[in-house]
N, C-alpha and C positions, 0 to 999 in steps of 0.2 A: 178796827178791833172787834166791832160787833159781829162782823161776818166770820171772823176766826172763832169767836165764842160760840156762834150758832153752829159752825161746822164741828166744833168739839162736842157740843151737845148731841148733834145728829149722829156722830160716830159712836158716842157712848150709848145712845139709845139702841142703835143697830147691834152693837156688840152684846149688850144685855139681852136683847130679844133672841139673837142667834145662839148665845152660849149658855143662857140660864133657862130659856124657854118660858119667859114670863108671858102671861096674858096681857093684852094691851091695858086692861083696867088696872092690873097690878102695877104695871110700869108707871101709869099716869098718877097713881096715888102714892108713889114712893116719896118719903121725906128723908132728909139727911140722917135723922135719928133711927131710921130703919136699917142702917148699915152698922154692923159691929165687927170688931177685929178680934180674932181668936188666934193668938200666936202670929204666924205669918199669913193667916187666911182671913178672908172676909166672908161674912154671912149676911144674907138679907133676912129681914123679919117682915113677913107679909101677912095681911089678912086676905086670904084667897077666896076663890069662888066657894059658895056654900058656907061662908063665915068661918072656914077652917084656917088655923095658923099654918103657915108654910115658911120654913127657914132654910132655904137652900144655901149650900156653900158655893162660893164663887171661884171659878178657875183662876189660878194665879195670873195668867195673862189678862183675863177680864178684869181682875182686881187692879192691875197696873193702869189699865185704861180708865177705870172708874176713879181711882185715886188721883190720877193726873187731871181728870175733868173737875173733880171736887176742888183740888188745889187751885186751879185756874179760874173757876167760875164762882165757887162758894167760900173762898177764904174768909174766915171770921164770921160766918153766918150761923144763925140759930139752927138747932137740930130739927125744929119744926118747919123749917123752910122746905118747900118742894124740891126734890132732887132735880126735877126738870120743870122749871117755872115757865109759865106762859109769858114770854117777853120779859119786861122789867118788873112785872108785878109779882105779888106773892101768891098768885093763883096757880093751881096745878095745870100742867099742859093738857090740852084737850085731845081726846082719842083721834079726832079727825086730823090733827097735826101729825100724830104718829103714823097714821095711815098714809098721809102725804109723804112723810120722810121715807117710809119703806117703799112706796111706789116710785118715788124719784130715784132712790138708790138702785132699785131693780132696773130702771131704765138706763141709768149710767152704767150698770153692769152688763147691759145688752140683753136683759131678760124681757122678752116681748109679751109674754102672757101676763095676765093679771096676777099680782102678788100682794099679800097683805101681812100684817104682823102675825096673824095666825099661821101663815105659811112659814114664818121663821120657826115657830114651835114644831111644825111638822118636819121641817128640814133638820132641826136638831134631833128629833126622835129618829129620823131616818139615818142620819150620820152615826148616831150612837148604836143603832141596831146593826148597821153595816160593819161597825167596829166591835161586834160581838158583846156589847153591853147587855146584860140580862134584862128582859122585859120589865121585871119588877123594879129594877133600878131606874129605868126610864120612866115608869109609872110614878115612882117617888119624886123624881126631879120635876116632872110635869104636874105633879100634885093631882093626879087623877084618882078619884075615889074608887073606881073599878078598873081592873086590869084590862077588861074588854074594851074600854075607851082607848087605852094605849094601843091595843092590838089593831084597832081601826086605822090608826096612823101608819102602822107597819104592814098592813095588808098589801098595799101597793108595792112595797119593797119585795115581799115574798112573791107577788105576781111577776115582778120584773125578773127575779131569779129563775122562776119557772119558764118565762119567755126566753131567757138566755139559753136554757137547755134546748129549747126548740130550734134555736138558730145554730146549733152545732153543725159544722161543715162536714157532712158525711162523705162528700167526695174525697176529702183529704184522708179521712179515716179508712175509707175503702182501699186506698192505695197501700195501706199498711198490711192488708190481708195477704197472707202467704199464698203464693201462686198454686200450690198443690191442694188448696182447700177450695171447695165450691160454695 
């Protein structure tokens, strides 16, 4: 049973990192009381970097994962209990544990380069940008004080788009050229 609960926790950690874009410090400090329900939606209440409050809504699929985890692991627990406890203690999970979870998940997924919880934030920003979410909305979700910080995450995406234009197969396009034109 302990292995199943550990797997549930790891899955919930990964889902939150990839879908909410939490910083590892924010994730490690989460308590059960930091989650509220608004109609059919869940919201996190975080004390974020710079001492700012950050209250992101949680995607419904992420909420299902989070609720299932809480029901299985925290049934009947106090709101002050860490969402992700360190073992059977009431201590908060350590950031090095989260780094290990992400690294191990990346290996299982066949990712050979180094990957960290911060990479989850960058991946989320990239996916949102590729799905035409406005930069200011991505900035808000990631809780960046300046839009220029968010743009740093997206710079590589724009470079990739430019590189794709340079890979255009001109040999195929030239075949479309009418024969009477030079």
